[in-house]
Structure formats: C-alpha cells, structure tokens
C-alpha positions in Angstrom: 22.4 49.3 -19.3 23.4 48.8 -15.8 20.6 50.0 -14.6 18.7 47.0 -16.5 21.5 44.7 -15.0 21.2 46.0 -11.7 17.2 45.7 -11.8 17.3 41.8 -13.1 20.4 41.2 -10.7 18.0 42.5 -7.7 14.8 40.8 -9.1 16.7 37.1 -9.3 18.5 37.7 -5.9 15.0 38.3 -4.4 13.7 35.2 -6.4 16.4 33.3 -5.2 16.5 34.4 -1.6 12.6 33.0 -1.5 13.6 29.7 -3.0 16.6 29.1 -0.5 14.1 29.9 2.7 11.2 27.5 0.9 14.1 24.9 0.4 15.5 25.1 4.0 11.7 25.3 5.4 11.0 21.9 3.4 14.6 20.5 4.4 13.6 21.1 8.1 10.3 19.9 7.7 11.7 16.4 6.6 14.5 16.0 9.1 11.9 17.2 11.8 8.9 15.0 11.1 9.8 12.3 8.3 13.2 11.3 9.9 11.9 10.2 13.2 9.2 8.0 11.4 11.5 6.2 9.3 14.2 5.4 12.2 12.2 2.1 13.2 12.5 1.2 9.6 15.9 1.9 9.3 16.6 -0.5 12.8 14.5 -3.2 11.1 17.1 -3.6 8.3 19.4 -6.3 8.9 23.1 -6.3 8.9 24.3 -7.2 5.6 28.6 -6.8 6.5 28.4 -10.7 6.7 27.4 -11.0 2.8 29.9 -8.8 1.8 32.5 -10.5 3.4 31.6 -13.6 1.5 32.9 -11.2 -1.8 36.6 -11.3 -0.5 37.8 -14.8 -1.8 37.1 -13.8 -5.4 39.1 -10.4 -4.9 42.2 -12.0 -6.1 40.3 -13.4 -9.3 38.9 -10.1 -10.4 42.2 -8.6 -10.0 43.6 -11.0 -12.2 40.6 -10.5 -14.8 41.0 -6.9 -14.8 44.5 -7.2 -15.9 42.9 -8.2 -19.2 39.6 -6.8 -19.2 38.8 -3.5 -17.6 36.0 -4.5 -14.9 35.1 -0.9 -14.3 34.3 -0.1 -17.8 32.7 -3.5 -18.8 30.3 -3.1 -15.5 29.7 0.5 -17.2 28.8 -0.3 -20.1 26.7 -3.5 -19.0 25.0 -0.5 -16.8 24.4 1.7 -20.0 22.9 -1.0 -22.1 20.3 -1.7 -19.3 19.5 1.5 -19.2 18.9 1.7 -22.9 17.1 -1.6 -22.8 15.1 -0.1 -19.6 14.1 3.2 -21.9 13.8 1.3 -25.3 11.1 -0.9 -24.3 8.7 1.3 -23.0 9.2 3.8 -26.0 8.9 0.7 -28.5 6.0 -0.2 -26.7 3.9 3.2 -27.0 4.8 3.7 -30.4 3.3 0.2 -31.3 0.6 1.0 -29.3 -0.1 4.0 -31.8 1.0 3.3 -34.8 0.3 -0.1 -35.5 2.3 -0.6 -38.7 5.6 0.3 -37.0 7.5 -2.4 -35.3 
C-alpha cells in the first residue's frame, strides 16, 4: 500500500513542479512584457483623491445611521441582490428562448 502511495506522490510532485514552472514563466512574461505597455495607461489615469475626500463630510451621518442599521451588512445584501439579478436575467432569457411556454 505504501508503494502505491509513494508512486502517486512522486507523480503528483512531478506534475506540480511542471505546473509551478509554467506559472512562474507566465507571470514573468506578464511582468516583463505587458507591464511596461500598461505603464503609460496607468500614468494617464487622473488622480481621484479629491473626489474621495468629498465624502468625509457625510462620515458623521453614516456613523450615526450605522448605530441603528448595520450598513456593512446592508451593502452586502445589496451586492448579493444585484449578483442574483445579474445571474437570473440571462438564465431566464435563455430558458424563455428555448422553452417558450415557461416564463
């Protein structure tokens, strides 16, 4: 039994070393060739720190509302709802396309 386990451990170790080599090669390729091409694009993006600083004036109000309603949980539920809608609409349209009596 130990011989079989050692055999599969050696085979998977060999595959894992190949996979890690390919992954490292691909990441090096991205960093060497693609990153210099994206630097001008990153430099062209505007500085948005002034936009975010305008939200500081509503921070006391959100802290007060957060005492009564858990805003982090509310935003989590809102995100889950939007994800459900984004997934449900294409599924419903596909079902209606292929099964005309449903929906």
